[in-house]
C-alpha positions in Angstrom: 101.2 146.8 105.8 97.4 147.4 105.3 95.7 144.0 105.2 92.3 143.0 103.8 91.0 139.5 105.2 88.5 137.1 103.6 87.7 133.3 104.2 85.6 130.6 103.8 84.1 131.9 100.3 83.0 128.5 99.1 82.9 129.4 95.3 80.4 132.2 95.9 83.8 134.9 95.6 82.2 136.7 92.6 79.4 137.8 94.8 81.6 139.5 97.1 80.3 143.5 96.6 83.4 145.4 94.9 82.8 147.9 97.8 83.8 145.3 100.5 87.3 145.0 98.9 88.9 148.3 99.8 91.9 149.6 99.1 94.9 147.7 101.1 98.5 146.5 100.1 97.6 142.7 100.6 94.7 140.4 100.8 94.8 137.3 102.6 92.5 134.3 102.2 92.4 132.0 104.8 91.0 128.9 103.1 87.7 126.8 101.8 88.0 129.1 98.7 85.9 126.1 97.1 82.7 123.9 97.9 84.3 120.4 97.6 87.6 121.7 95.9 87.3 120.5 92.6 90.2 121.5 89.9 87.7 123.7 88.3 86.4 125.4 91.3 90.0 126.2 92.3 90.8 127.5 88.8 87.6 129.8 88.8 88.8 131.4 92.1 92.4 131.8 91.0 91.0 133.5 87.8 89.0 135.9 90.2 91.6 136.3 92.9 94.3 137.0 90.2 92.3 140.1 88.9 92.2 141.9 92.4 94.1 144.7 92.9 96.4 144.3 95.6 100.3 143.8 95.5 100.2 140.8 97.6 97.7 138.0 96.8 97.7 135.3 99.5 95.8 132.3 100.4 95.6 128.9 102.0 93.6 125.7 101.5 90.7 124.8 103.9 89.2 121.5 104.5 86.7 122.1 101.7 89.7 122.2 99.3 90.2 118.5 98.3 92.5 119.3 95.5 95.5 120.3 97.1 95.5 117.6 98.9 94.4 114.6 96.6 95.8 116.1 93.5 99.1 118.3 94.7 100.9 118.1 91.3 97.8 118.9 89.2 97.3 122.3 91.5 101.1 123.0 91.8 100.7 123.5 87.9 97.8 125.4 88.0 99.1 127.6 90.6 102.0 128.2 88.0 99.9 129.8 85.6 99.2 132.7 88.3 102.5 134.1 89.5 100.8 136.9 91.4 99.5 134.6 93.6 101.3 133.2 96.9 99.9 129.7 98.0 101.1 128.6 101.5 101.0 125.3 102.6 102.9 124.7 105.6 105.3 127.3 104.2 106.0 131.1 104.6 106.9 134.2 102.6 108.3 137.5 103.7 107.3 140.6 102.2 108.3 144.0 103.3 110.2 142.1 106.3 106.9 140.8 107.6 106.9 136.8 107.8 103.6 135.5 106.8 103.0 131.8 107.5 100.1 129.7 106.3 98.8 126.4 107.3 95.1 124.3 105.9 95.3 122.0 109.0 92.1 121.4 111.0 91.5 118.9 114.0 89.5 116.1 112.7 85.6 116.8 112.1 84.1 114.3 109.4 87.3 113.4 107.4 87.2 116.5 105.1 90.6 117.4 103.7 93.8 118.3 106.1 92.0 117.0 108.8 94.7 116.2 111.8 94.2 114.5 115.2 93.6 116.7 118.1 95.2 114.7 120.7 97.0 111.3 120.9 93.1 109.4 121.5 91.7 110.6 118.2 95.1 109.9 116.5 94.2 106.5 117.7 90.7 106.7 116.9 90.7 108.1 113.5 94.4 107.2 112.3 95.5 110.6 111.6 98.7 112.3 112.5 98.7 114.9 115.6 98.0 118.5 114.2 100.9 119.6 117.0 103.6 118.5 114.8 102.1 120.7 112.0 102.2 123.6 114.6 105.8 122.8 115.7 107.0 123.8 112.4 105.8 127.5 112.7 108.7 129.7 112.9 109.3 131.7 116.2 109.6 134.9 114.3 106.4 134.4 112.5 104.6 138.1 112.3 100.9 137.1 110.7 99.7 133.2 111.3 97.3 132.1 108.6 95.5 129.1 109.9 92.1 127.6 108.2 90.9 126.6 111.6 90.8 129.0 114.8 92.6 128.6 118.1 90.5 127.5 121.0 88.5 129.9 122.4 88.6 132.7 119.9 86.5 132.8 117.2 85.4 129.7 117.3 82.3 129.1 119.3 79.1 127.2 117.8 76.3 127.9 119.6 74.1 125.0 118.6 73.8 121.3 119.0 75.9 121.7 122.2 79.2 122.0 120.5 80.4 125.1 122.3 84.4 126.3 121.5 85.8 123.9 118.8 88.8 125.7 118.1 92.6 123.7 118.6 93.9 124.0 122.0 97.5 123.3 120.6 97.4 126.0 117.7 96.3 128.2 120.9 99.4 127.3 122.6 101.9 127.8 120.0 100.0 131.3 119.1 100.5 132.3 122.6 104.3 131.8 122.5 105.1 133.3 119.2 106.5 136.8 120.8 106.4 138.7 117.3 103.1 137.7 116.1 100.8 140.5 115.4 98.0 139.0 113.6 96.8 135.6 113.3 93.7 135.0 110.6 91.3 132.3 110.3 87.9 131.0 109.2 86.5 127.6 109.0 83.6 128.5 112.1 81.3 130.4 110.0 79.6 132.0 113.2 82.8 132.9 114.7 83.5 135.6 112.1 84.9 138.9 114.0 87.9 140.4 115.6 89.4 139.7 119.1 92.3 141.5 120.3 94.4 139.3 122.8 98.1 140.0 124.4 98.8 142.3 121.6 97.6 139.9 118.8 94.6 140.8 116.8 92.7 137.5 115.9 90.7 137.9 113.1 88.1 135.0 111.8 87.4 136.4 108.2 84.7 133.9 107.4 82.9 135.7 104.3 80.1 133.3 104.3 77.7 132.3 107.0 76.4 129.2 108.3 73.8 128.9 105.0 76.9 129.7 102.7 75.4 133.1 102.2 78.0 135.9 101.4 77.1 138.2 104.4 80.3 139.1 106.4 82.5 141.9 105.0 86.0 141.7 105.1 87.9 143.0 107.6 90.9 145.2 107.1 93.7 145.7 109.6 97.0 147.7 109.5 100.2 145.9 111.0 
């Protein structure tokens, strides 16, 4: 299966050059399809995504995509109008024997959508449930993992304000325990864009926008 990966388009998806959307079987968007998650923004993305020439079109929400958290029934009804699109929210889909699992959850940061506690101390501080409870749901036979945020130390380095590696520690531990994992696609940390091949797994931060929310990073194509 050839997979092309994008992420963090923040409503600017129509500015992606057509030449960047290379031929593949599947396109995966790993969240932040909008700027603030308004229903009209989501609809605008779905209209565009639906028309793309790929057999399989898969996406998850991100921390900007409030509509999926705040108005789940409305977004569910909207998605029903686009049967060619698969939306994953702590759920899976199997295509040609390849199990793809997606989750929008990210460690707490300024109380955005789908924010969870990174650890027990964060849980007490922010009254959020532990993010590891979501990672526990990931099936052990997952082949392709799609999360909005990156695992700790991989595609997560922020070089300013002394932040450093901001990825999720428990997500990294989970990924390392998935023996059949071939590909982990994420975004969220725009400056972490790129590929890392570690222990037979291709980790891709597919953030399409840079830190100034400009479409500058070309979609990454991989075959598994």
